[in-house]
N, C-alpha and C positions, 0 to 999 in steps of 0.2 A: 832081188830086193825082198826083204822079209815081209811076211804077211801083215803084221801090225803097222809097219810103216806105210804099206800100200793103202791100208784102210784109212790111216790118218790123212794121207795126201788126197784120197778121194773125197773125204769129208770136207777138207779145206777147199778143194776145187769146187765142190757143190756149193758151199757157202759163198764163195766168190762169184760163181756163175749165176746164182739166183738173182742177186741185185743187178748184175750186168745184163742178164736176159730181160729182167723187168724194165730196166732203163731203155734197152733197145726197143722192146715192145711199146714202151711209153712214147718214145720218140718217133716210131715208124707207124704206129697204129693210126688208121683213118678215124679220127674222133668224130667226124661228121656223122658216122653211122650210129653213134651213141646219142645224137641230139634228140630223137623222138622219146627215147627212154628218159633222158635227163630232163627234158621239158616237162614231161608228165609228172615225174617225181617232185620236181621243184614246185610246180603248180599246186600239187596236192599239199605240199609242206607249208606253203604260204597262203593257201586258200584264195588264190586269184591267178589269172592267166600269166604264164611265163613262157617266153620263147626266145631261142637263139636262132635268128633268121639268117645270119651270115656264117662265115667260116669258123670252125672250131678246131684249134690245133695246139700242140705242145712243142716248145722249143727249149733248148738248153742255152741259158744266157747268164751273163754276169750283171747283177742289178745296178752296179755302179755306172754303167753306160747311160742310164736314163735318169740319174739323180744328180742334182747340182753338186759341185765339189765341196762346198761348205756344209752340206747336209749328209755326206756319206759317212758310213761307219765301216769297220773292218769286215763285217759280214757281207757288205755289198760287193766285195771282190771275190766272193766264193761263188762258183757256178751253181745255179739252181735250175730245175725244170720250171718253165713259165707256161702257163695256160693262157691262150688268147681266144676270146669270143667276140666276134664282130656282130654289130647290129642286134643288140639285146633289148628286149622289151618286157616290162612288167605292167600288167593291167590293174584296173580297179576291182574291188570286191563286187560281188553280184548285186548288192543293193545300191550301187552307185552307178553313174553313167559309164557305159562300157567304152572306155578309151584308155590310152596309156597313162599310168601314174608316173612311170619313169622309162626312159630309154637311154642308151649309151652307144656311141659310135663304136667304141672298142672297150671291152672290159678285160683286164688281165691281172694275173697275180702269180707270184712265185711261191713254190711249195717245197718245204723241207721233207724229203721222203723218209729220212731216218726217224723223224718225230712220229710218223705214223705207227711205228712199232710200239710206241707207248700210248696209243690212242690220243695223240695230240695232233691237231691240225695246225701246224706252224706256218703262218703266212708272213714272210718278212715284209713284202710290199704288195699292197692292193692298189691298182691304178684304174682311174676312170678317165677316158678321153672323150670329150664332147658330150657330157651328160645333159639330159633334159629331164626335168622333174616337175610335177604338178601336185601340190599338197591341197587337197580339196576337202571342205567340210560344208555339208548342207544344213545340219542342225546339230544339237548337242549330242545326238546319238549316232550320227552317220558321218564318218570321216575315213579317209583312206590311209592314214599313217599308222594304224594299229594292225599288227599282224597276228596270225594264228599262233597261239602259244601252247606247247605241249608240256603239261606239268610233270610228265615222266622224266626222271633224271637220266641224262645221256651218259654213256661211257666215254664219249668223245669230248674233248675240250678244244675250243677255238682260241688260238693265240695269234692275234693280229697285231703286228708291230707298227706299221706305218701306212698312211693313206695318202695317195697322190691324186690331185685333181688338175685337170686342164680346162680349156675353154668350154663353157656350157651355159645353161639357162635354168633358173629355178622360179616357178610361178606358184604363188600362194593365193588361193581363192577361198575365203572363209565367210560364210553367210552370218555366222554368229557375231563376229567383230566387224563385219562389213569391210573386210580387207580384200583388196584385189591388187597384189603387189608382184612385180617381176624383178628378179635380180639377174643381171647379165654378167657372166664371169669370163675374164680374159687373162691369158698368160702374159706375164711381163718378161721382157728380155733385159739382161744386164742390170738388174736391180740387186744391189748387194744385200738388201734386207728382205724384200718382199718378192714373192713369185707369182702371185695372183692379184688382179684388181677386179673390183666389181662395182657396178652401178645399180641403183635402186630407183624404181619409178612405179607409179600407180596411185591408189587411194586407200585410206584407212578411215573407217567410220565417217565416210562422206567428205573427208578432207584429203587434198593431194599429198602424196608422200614422195620424197626425193632424197637423194644422197648417194654415198658411195664409200669405198674403203679399199684396204689392201690386207692380204694375209700371206703367210708363207705357203710354199708349194707343197712341202712334205709335212704331214701332220703325224707326229710320233705319238703312238698310243700306249707305249710301254716304258720308254725312257723317262725317268722322273726328273732328270736334270736338264733336259732340252727345253729351251724357251721358244714357244711358238709366237711369232710376231703378229700383232693385230692392230689395225688402224681403221676407224670408221667414223662417219659423220652423217647422221640421218635426221631429217626434219619432217614434220607433218603439222600443217597449220601453224600454231604458235608454240609447238613443242619441239624440242631438239635434244639429241643425245650424241655426244662425241667422245670417243675413247682412243687412246693410243698407248701401247705398252706390250706386255707379253703375258702368255698363259703357259704355265708349266704343267706338264702331264695333262693335256686337255681332256683325255678320257675320264679323268677323275677330278679335274679342276683342283689339282693339288696346290697350285699357287697362282694367284692373280695379282698382277702388278700393273695398274693402268692409271693414266691421267684421265680423269672423267669430268666431262662438262654436261650439265643438265639444265634444261629450261622447259617451262610448261605453264599452263594457266592456273594450276593449283597443286600444291604438294600432295593433296589428298588423292589426286588422279594417279599417283605412283603406286598405289596399292595393287592395282591390277597386274603390274609388271614385277613388283618386288615382294609383295606380301607384307610390307611394312606399313602399319597404320600411322598415318600422319594427318595433321589437322588441315582444315580448309584454310587457304591463304590466297592472297592476290597472286598475280603472275610472278614467277620467280626465275632466277638463274643462278647457278653455282658452278664452281670449278675447284677441283681438289684431287687428292691422291687416294685411289681406291686399291686396297689390298684385301685378299681373302683366300680362304680355302674351304673346300667342301669335304666333310667326313661322313662316315656312315651314321654316326650318332650325334655329331655336333659339327656345325659349320660356323665360321666366324668371318665377318666382313668389317673392315675399318675404312671410313671416309675421313681422311685426316687433312689438316691444314687447308680446309676449304674456305673460300670467300665467295660472296655473292650478294644478291639483292632479292628482297621479297617486297613487291610493290616498289615504294621509294625508300625502303629501309635497308641499311646494309647489315650483313650478317657474316660471321666468321666463327671457326671453331673446329670441333672434331666429334664424330659419332661412331659408335660401334654397335653392330647388330649380331647377336649370337642366337643360334637355334638350339633348342633343347627342351627338356621337361622341367616343370609342367607346361611352360609356355615359352615362346621366343622372347628375347629381351633386347630392348634398345636403351643404350646409355650414351651420355655425352655432355658436352658443355658448349653453349652457344653464346656469343657476345655480339651486341649491336652498339655501335658508337652513336648512331642517330636513328631512332625508331620513330617512324611516322605513325601517329595515333590512328589515322584512318586505316592503316594496314592491319590493325587488329580487328577491324569490323567483321571479316569473313569467319573469324573464330567463333563468333556467336550469331552469325547471320545478319549482321547489322549493316551490310553494304547494300548498294542500290540494286534494283532488278537488272540493270544493264551489266553491272559488275558480276552479278550471279551468273548470268548467261555466259559471260566471258570465261568464267572458271568452270563451266560445264555443269551447273546446277539448275534443275528444272523449277525449284521452289520460287514462287512469286510472292513478294511482300504485298499484301492488300493495300490499296491506296488509303483506306480509312484507318489503318493500324500503324501505331508508332512503335510498338514493341516487336522485336524480331520473331517471326513465326517459323523460320527454317529449323528443321528438326536435327538433332544430334543422332548420328548413326551408331548407336551403342552395340549393335550386333557384332561389330568388329573389335570392341574393347577387350573382350575376353581372349582374344587370339594373341595378345601381345602385352608384356609387362614393360614398363619404362622407368628410367631414373635419369632425368635430364635437368641440368641447371641452366638458367637463362638470365642474362643481365643486359641492361641497356643504360648507357651513360646519359643519354639525353633523349627525351620524348618530345616530338614536335606535333602539336595540335593546331594552335594558332601561333602567329608570329611572336606574340608576347607572353603566352601562357607558360609559366616556369614549371615544367615537369622534368624530373631527372632521376637517376640512380634507381631504376627499376630492378628488382631482384626477385626471382621466384625459383622454387624447387618443385618440379613437376614429377610426381610419382604415379604410375599406373600399376595396380596390383589386382589381378583377377577381376577386371572390370570396374574397379574403383579408382577414380582419378582424383588426385588431391594436389592443390597448389598451396603448399605450406612451407614458408609463408609466400604471400604475394605483396611485396612492399615497394613503395616509391616515395620520393620527395616531391611535395607540391607546395610551391610558393613559400619556401622556407620552413614548412611544416612537414610532418611525417604521416603517411597513410599506411597502416599495417592491416593485413587481412589474411584470413585462412579460409580457403574454399575447398569443399569436398563434394564431389559428384559421383554418386554410387550408381553406376550403370550395369551392375551385375545382374539385375533382374530379381534378386532375392527379396521377395515380399513386396515388390513394387509393380510387377507386371512387365510384359515384354516392351522393350525400348524405353520404358520410363526411367527417369533419373531421380534419385533421392538426393536433394541438394541441401547443403548447409553453408551459410555465409556468416562470418564473424569479422567485422571490420571496425576500425577506429581511425579517426582523423584528429590530429593534435597540432595546435599552434600554427595553423595555416594563416599566413599573414595577408591581410586584405590589400595592403600596398603592393605586394609582390604578385598578388593574384590578378590585378589589373594595372600593370605597369604603364600602359599607354594613356590612361585617363589622368590628366594633370590634377584635377580637383581632388581625386582620391589621394594622390601623392602629397598634396598639401594638407589635407584635413583628416586623413584616416590613420588611426594607430591601433585599430582593433585586430582581432583574429577570429578564426573559425575553428570549431571542434565538433565532433559528432561520434555517435556509436550506432552501429547497425547490426542487428542479429536477426537472421531470417532462416527458416527451414521451409522446404517445399518438395513437391514431386511433380515432374512433368518431363516432356521430351523436347522442349525448346525454351528460350528465354521467356517468351510470352506465356507458354504453358506453365512454367515454374512460378512465375509471378502471379498467375491467375489463381494459384492455390497456396500462396505463401502465408506463413504464420511467423510472428515475431514482433519486433519493435524497432522504431527509428527515433533517435533523440538527437537534437542539434541545438547548438548555442552560437550566436554571433554577437560579437561586441563591436560597437561603433563602426560606422561606415557611411557611405554616400550612395543613394539610389537615384538613378537617372535613366532616361531612355537609352543613352549611349551605353551605359554599363550593362543594362539588360540585353541589349543587342549583342554585346561581347559575350555574355553568359549564355546566349541562345534561349532565353526565356521569353517565348513569343507572347504568351498570355499576359505576363507582367508588363511587357513592353507596350501592348495595346492599352492597358489600363492606365499606366503612368503617363503615357503620351496624352490621353484624353484629359487627365486631371492637371498635370503640371507642364505639359509641353516638353521642352528640353531642360527645364530647371532641375537642379540637383536637390534632393531631399535628404537631410541629415538623419542617419539611422543611429539611434542610441544603443539598441540591442534587439535581439530576436531570440525567443526560446520556443522550442517545439518538442512535443512528445507524442508520437503516433503509435498506436497499437494496430498491428496487421493480423487479421483473422480471416482465413480462407480466401485470401486474395483481396480483402477489403481493408484499406488503411483508414482507421478512425482516429480523429483528433482527440487525444486525452487532454492535451494542452497545446495551444499555439497562440502566441502573443507577440506583437510587434510594437516597439516604442520608437517613434520618430520625434523630431522637434516640434511637430504640429499636432500629433494625435497618438493615442494608444489604441491599437487595433486588436480585437479578439476574433479568432477564427475557429469555427467548429463545423463538423460535417465529416464526409467520407469521400474516398476515391476508390472506385472499383477497378482493380488492376486487370481483371478478366475482360470486362467490356471497355475499359479505358474511359469510363464515365466519371465525371467530377460532380459532386453535389456538396458544395461548401457555402456556409453562411458567414458573412463578414460583418462584424459590428464595431464601428469606430467610435472612440470617445475623444472629443476635441479637447485641446489644452488651452484654447483661447476663444474669445467671443467671435473673432473674425472667421473662425471655421466652425461655427455653431452647428451648421447643417451637416457636418460630417457624422452626426449621431445616427443618421438614417442607415438601416442595414443594407447590405449589398450581397448579391448572390452570384456565384460562379458555377456554371454547369457546362454541359456539352462534353466533348471528348478531347483527348490530348491533341488530336490533329485538327479538330474543329471546335474550339472552345466557344461557349455561349455565355455572354455577360447579361444576366437577368437583372437589369436595372429598373428602378422605380420610374414612373412616367414623369415625375417632377424633375426639372433641370437640376435643381440644387441637390436632389437625392442622387442623380447620376454622377455629379462631381464627387460627392462624398463616397459613393460606392466605388468609384474608380480608384480613389486614394487607398481604400482599404484592400482592394484586390491585390495590391502589391504584395501584401503578406502571404496571400494564398499561393501565388505562383512562386514565391520564395520558398514555399514548403519543400519542393523537391530539392532545392539547393540546400536548405537547412538540413535535409535528410542526409546529405553527403558532407555536411560541414560540422561544427564545433563547440568547445567549452570556454566560457568567457573568463577573462582575467579581471579579478576584482581584489583590491588590496584588503588584507585582514583588518577587520574593524570598520571598514568603510561601508556606508549605507546610502548609495545613490538611488535614484528612481529605478534604474535598471536592476540594481542589486535586489531591491524590494520586489520588482517584477519577477525576478528569477526565484526569489524565496517563495513567492506565491505559487510558482510552478513546482515547488517542492524539489528544486535542483540546487545543490550547493555550489556556489561559484568557486572557480579554481583560483588559487593565489598566483600572482605573477612571479616570474623568475626572480631570484635574489638580486637586489640592487635596482629593481624596476618597480614603479608604482602604476596602478591603474589610472586611466584618465577617463573622464566622462563628459 
């Protein structure tokens, strides 16, 4: 044989022999002798105790033998060296209680030896049999799931394809969230979709936690087209989350396709789990289709075709949440066919103290305060932009109050919230408003909101406003109109009204005032006064005109006059919106000798919650004052009400009254004439 040929054969033989010898050594070497060295190296690398206490061995195996048929790939039929480590333990860091963070009955993985030539650790399958883990957190700085990280770039790259789990236990003990929860994992047999089942028990924030679910056995970390099945239903106190669907490429959450059900005491509580800023609401429940994907620079989530309830109101629609710069953004469209007015209370803190506790809010409304004191949390406003449209077909407050067709466009931009417009139909009339709440903190201080309100009410029909009162249906043809323009700065409804500036103007044409009507309107002060004077008798209202100037939270009457069939009543004074104190003087002028004593002045003082009628000691003066106080308490109503219809050229007593108030009456619609 020629020399060059011999050299070539020797080289080929050596190249073949090297891996063969390496494989033989790999399979025959007593790896238990390497455990002390391996334990020390791993302990140093992860900065906590690591120990393989059982047998350590390497076998040559075909992965397909341990993988369900439906989850095998062609690679699983290629023999690979498998490393087995029995009774493996990982401890806690030195600053935490010294016990196991994790242990596993058997830890095994297959290794591609040829990938090592390219500095790549290719692990086709990593398997944990009987894992036990405890995730522990003592405070914000001491927890055991953070490992030592070396910033030095390694030449080696870990390529892990799939993770296989079998029966085990995971325990979470977190002093920060007051969580003490245990998940028991069990292997399922003969289930065509799921390979593992788990149950959850324990407590979270003082409330019991329970639930369970199912997942696949093999978690693919590299295949982007394999769908990992997920099903879960977890509840704690009055909160619940249930999902069923698939996750594609779980390592990167490349695709999420889940049917999602949510329930909780308030949507605002979802911020801790989702990072999405939502308003305070009553208890809610929703069900819809959640899809999403996570990217390095942008993630997108869609909650589509959802239906549900907030309090007693129904909701439906779709929402989309997108991460990015300069801020994350929430967009969507929500529709309610029947919106209960009381369910809007938590938005401004106007619900009861019991309802506040139910939705997890510590704020307590003082017994002596009528205006809501619960603060808006503007520190979260700059974390999210929003563009959401909301509409409600029908609004239910009282059985007969006709509210409908609410429409609003909510926009949040860099901490500035606007509702432009916020419109609805009231008793055949239209209420239009624009609201702007600047919570950016620019020039207003921390947590303070610079608020602007511009609202109008037009052609609100008195007949439709009180449809259950028969006398009004027979005698009333009037309507209500109003203009409200206010600006202020504060961190709650009470705080903003305490510093409000602007004006409130209102006009009311023809109506009937009675104890029953005022009960319907919720005007407690007026109800007391009218009952003392007239009992249950109706008093015909010809018109009412009001013009209030609001300065630094004090509403001062520029003009307030009430014309009834028995007297003309003039009101002047002020209402302090900060202290909720009333200081009003009522001066009635009788229209007939039978009520001559109505000329005695009448005073209304006290607070919104505890009004005080400062009556003269004389009995006749008491009666006169009571009649006049009707106009006083109608002031808040007039502030939210309207512009009177008077025909061109007509000059009734009411028209003269309004002319004296320097307010031009509004002409009725074509084809209609004003009645007086």
